[in-house]
N, C-alpha and C positions, 0 to 999 in steps of 0.2 A: 504494499499500500503506499501511495506517495507521503512525502511528509503535506501536512494539513496546512493551507494557507490563513492565517487569521484574518487576512482582509480580502478574503476574494469578492464578497460581495462588493466591498466599497470602491472596488476598481471599475465598477458603473455609473457614469455621471448620474441618471435618473434615479439610481436607487438613493444617492445621496441626495438629492432633490426631495425625495421621496420621505428620507428620514428627518428633513428639516421638518417638510409638512406637520410630520408624525410629532415631533417636537413640540413645537408651537401647539396643533391640537390639544393632546394630554397634558401639556404644562397649563395651556387654558382652561381645559376643563379641570383637571383636576383642582386647580386653583380656584374655579367657581365652586366648586362642590364643598369644597373647606368653607370657605365663605358664608355659603348658603347653611351649613351647619351651624356655625358660629351665629347667622344672624337671627337663625331658628331658635337655637336655644337660648337667645338672650331676649327674644320675645317671648316665649313660654315657660323656659325652665322646667321643662318636663322631658325627661328622656324619650319617652315615647314619641315624641315629634321627631325626633331623630332618625327614629324607626318609619317613621310614615315617609318619611324622605326617601327611605330605601323603596319603599312599598308602590309608593307613585310614580318609581321611574321604571320598576320592576315589571306592572301589570302591562304595559304599553310594548316594554322590550321583549318580555314573554310571547305572548301571545301573536306578536306580529313577526316572530322571530323567522319561521318556516319559510313564512309568506313573500319574508326580503330575501333570503336566500335564493327563491325561484327569482327575484326581481333580478339581483345582483347576476344569476348566472344567464340571464338575457337580454341584459343592456352593457354598452361600453361604460370602463370600469373609471376611467379618467374624469368623466364627466358627471358621471352617478355621484361621484365622491364629492366634486364641486358644488350639486348641487345641494349635500347635505352640508357641510361646510358653509354654504350662504344662508341654510333654514337655521343652522345653530346660531349665526351672528344675530339672527331677530331673539333668541334665546337670550343673548348675552346683552343685548339693547332692552331687551325687556326688564329684566333683573337690575340693570343699571338706571333705568328709570323708576322702578319700585323702591329703592334705596335713597330714590332724590324728595330729600323732604318737604320743598316746594312743589311737587306732584301732589304726596302723599298727606300732605299735612292734617289733612279731613276725614282721611281714613282711620277705618278701627284697626285695631291689631291681627282680630281675626281675618278682615278683609285683605291684607298685606300678604297674611300667610296664606290665605288660600289661594292668591295670586302666585304667590311662589309655588304652592303645590302643584299648578295647572301647567307651570312652563318646563316644572321638572319630569312632567308626566310628558309634555311634547318632547322634551330631550330623550326621554325615555324610548318615544317613538321612532326618535333619529335616530339613537345608539343600534337598533337592532338594524338599521341599512348600515351603519359604519364599521362595525366588525368585519360581516362580510366581504362589503367592498375593500377594504384596506388588506385582507389577506387574499385577495383574488389578485388585487392587482400587483404584489410585491411580484406572484407567480409570473405575470407578465414585463415582470422588469430583467430579474436577474435570470441566468439561464438554470436549468436542474440540477447540474453540478453545484450551484453554488444555495442552494436552499436551505442545508443545514447553517452554513455559516451568515446566510440572511436572516431566518430567523433567529438567531442568536445576536444580531446588531439590532435586529427589530425592536425587540426583547428588550437590550440594552437603553435602546432610545426611550422605550415605554418607561422604564424606570428612572432616568436620568430626568424625565421631563415630570414623575411622579415622586421624584427627590426634590427638586427646585419647585414645584409650582404649588405644593399645600406650605412648605415650607418658607416662600416668598407670600402665599395668601398670609400664611399667620402674621409674619413680621408686618405685610404691610396695612393691615387692619391695626394694628396698632401706630403708624408712621403716616397714613393717609384716611384712613376710615374704609369702611365698606363700601360705601358709593364711588368713590374713586378708582378703588381696589377694583370693582367690575367694570371701570369703564378701560383700565389696563387690561383685560382680558378682552373686551369688545374685540380693541385694536389689535391683538395676539390673533382673534380668528379672522380677522380681513387678512391679514399680513399671507396667512397660511394658504388662504386660497388664490392672493395674488403668484404666490411661488408656486402652487402646484399647476396652474397654466403654463409654467416652464416644459412640463409632463407633456409627451404626445400623445396622441388619443391610442387605445392598444384595440387589435383586433378580438373579434366575440369568438371562443372557441367551443362556444356550445353547438353540437352539430343537432338540439333539437329544437331550436327557435320556433317559438307556437306551441310548443309541447304544452297540452291540457295541465294546468295547476296541481290539480289533484295526482296526477300520474308522476308530474316532477318533484312532488312533496315525497311521496311514498318513496322514489326512486332513492332518494338522498337521506332518507329515514333508513329504506334497509341495508342501505352500504354502511351507514355509521354501525349499525348493531351486528352486522355481521364481523367486521373488522374489530377483531375483540381488543388489538392493543390501543385504537381508539378509543372504543366505548370504555376501557378498563381507566385509560387515563382520565378520561373525563368525569368516571362517575366518581373517581377517588377525589380529584380536586374539588367535585361539584360538593360533596359531604363534609371535605375539609373546608373549605371556605364556606358553608352554611352554618355551620356551629363555630367556624374562629371567627366571626364577624367583631372583633371587638374594637377594630378601627372607627366602627361609627358612634362608641360610645365616648371617643377620646375628648370632645368637649367638655363632658361631664368629669371624666379622671382630673383635666387642664385647670377646670375652674372651681373643682366642690371637692376634689380627693387631695390632686397634689396642688392645689393653689398657686400655679406656675400663669398665668395669666394666657394671651394673644400668643408671645411668642414662645412662651415653654409648649402652647398647644400647637405651633410650626414645627418645633423640634420633635415633637413626639409624632406628629403627621410624617413628617419625613423621615424617621429613624428605620421603618422598615424598607422605605424602596431605598436608601444608603446602602444597605444589606444587602437589598439584591442586585443592585446596580456592580456591585465588587463581586460579587459572584458572578452577574453576567460576562464581565468584563477576563475573570479569569477564564470560564469554559470557551471563549473566544478563541483561546489560545490553549487549551485543556479538553479536549472534547469528553463530553461523560456520555458516551452513547454503549459503551461497553457497560452490562450488568444494567440498564440503565432502570427496569423495572424494579429492582433491589435498591438503586441509589432511589426512587422515586417514593418510595415507602419508608426509608429512613429519614428522607427530607421533611416529607409531611407529618410524621413522627415527632421529627424534632421543631415542627413546626407549633404543633398543640401544646408541647411542653413550654415552648417558647411564650405560649398565648397565656398558660397557668402562672407561670412565673409573673408576666404582667401584672394579671388580675389581681395576684396576692400584695404586690409592694406597695407600698406608701412612701417609698422613696423615688425621688426624680431619676437619680442617675440609674439607678436598678432599672424603673420603666423603661427607660431612653435602649439600655443595653439590649433588655428582652425581647423588646420591637427591633431591634437592632438584627436580632439571629433570625426571629420570623420572619424579616425580608431576606437574608442569606439561606435559610431552607426554601423557602418560595420562590426565590429565584431560582434553585437546581429544579424544583417541579415544571417551573415554567419554560425552562430550557427544553426538558424532557418533551412535554406537552406539545408543544410548539413544532418540533421538529418532526414528531411522529404525525403529526399534521400536516405539515408542509412534504415530507416524504410518502405517506400511504395516500392521501388524495387527489385523483388524476383532477388534469385540469379544467373539465367541464363542468364539476360537481362541487366547485371550491365554495363558491357563494351557499351552498346546501349544507355542506359538512360543515361552515365555520356557524354557519345559522342554528345548527343544531349543538357544536360547540358553546354558543354563547347562551342558550339555552341552559345546558347545563352548568357551565362556569359562568358564564359574567352574570347571568341572571342570579346566580346564586350570592352573588355579593353583595345587590341589594334587598334580597330575600332572607342573607342573614344579616343587615343592618336592621330588617326589620326584627327577624326573632330576637337579636341582642337588645332593640328597644324593647321589647315586650318583656323578655325576660327581668330586663332590669326593672322593668315598672312595678313588675308581679312581686319580684324576691330581693332584687338590688343589685347596684352596679359589679361589684365586684363576683357575687355569686353567679351574675351571668355572664360572664367571661371565664372562670373558671370552669363554669357546666360546660361552655363552648368548648374548651381545649381539654376537657376532659372527653369527650364525645369525639373528638375529632383524634386521641388515640386508641378509643374503640373502635374505632371505623378502619386504623392503617392495622392493628392488627388482628379482624375479621378479614380484611381483604388477603392478607398475607395467609391467612390461614385457608380461607375458602378456594383460592385462586393461586394455587402452586406456577400454572404457567404463566400468570404475568408477575411473580416473583424470577422468572427465571426470563422474563424480555430481555433482549438485547437488540441493538439497531445497528450495530457496527457493520453488518453485512449489508442491509441495506443502504447505508451512506458512504460505501464501496461502492455500490451497485450505481449510484447516483452521481458520483465523483468521477465515474468512468463512462457516464453517458455524453 
């Protein structure tokens, strides 16, 4: 096997443009979500309201996912992404107006809150299209032999934006306030749209243009469920994220438990992404395809332990370290899962497979946020986080016992085949 080139995907100009667009989008989206969490909790002082944010996003994202995948596989990807970004800019501008005292001076707290929820709901609808479109576009920008490397850099960019977006969001709340922080986000989204237009339109590779939607959706779901490596990785990550949704409760920890204010909130919010980003930089140079199944199980187990430590901690620096290691372990999980998806998914089905993935994993982030918010409301914040971490550990142990084939999953041969193709 030839020596792996850690910068293979970066040698393609359009992929670098794509990464810049991806960075700006995730930076803006994650910064916006953090600011929304802070503002909503400041308005309500109710942890359940943080869970409702997640619920408002998951309902449209989950229900529209399969339909969105069908549309993505039928349409040209660059222009579809541009349309999604344009719609996202309206959401950002709407949130900017909602936090402008001149406009909402006579509005009740409930009216403002419901308006925020409505915009989040629309954002969930858009997110059902974002994931499949981005996943499909990557495969049209780089050759197949660079897919594994592209998956690593794509995930790295996502994590870098997830590091800086929440951190900057937390700090900017204290520096310039919620309102003008949202104005910055609007500018970033518009900039990403302008840069995206530097990428050329791409061909539509689906040979079944005009296929009835029911048949199209059935084909996508059947493929996922018969491909055990994809199904196993999705299921494990979904349950771990569902029960490990402590991140949604960070405003409660920052304001009421650790008492570290908006700047401490920014640090806590960024800590997991810092850990994941470091892991992703390492895996770009040292691929982790060998014994991938076992590594994924160990990583998710470590994630569960980190969440438990965070939940029990009342010391700021211990909480930051615990969240950092939750990111380290999550980074391993992300690389393995994205590599499996890119390698084992045919070009003409990328939209639908990515949509199923978003239903399994992406939507579980918001559902996990709702679960955490509801559990915190019923049993207390600390109990909710520790419960989630414990359920993650139980899930990993159960998966390892009942699925020996997943424990033995190895991607080395698949990666060699793609490098030689």
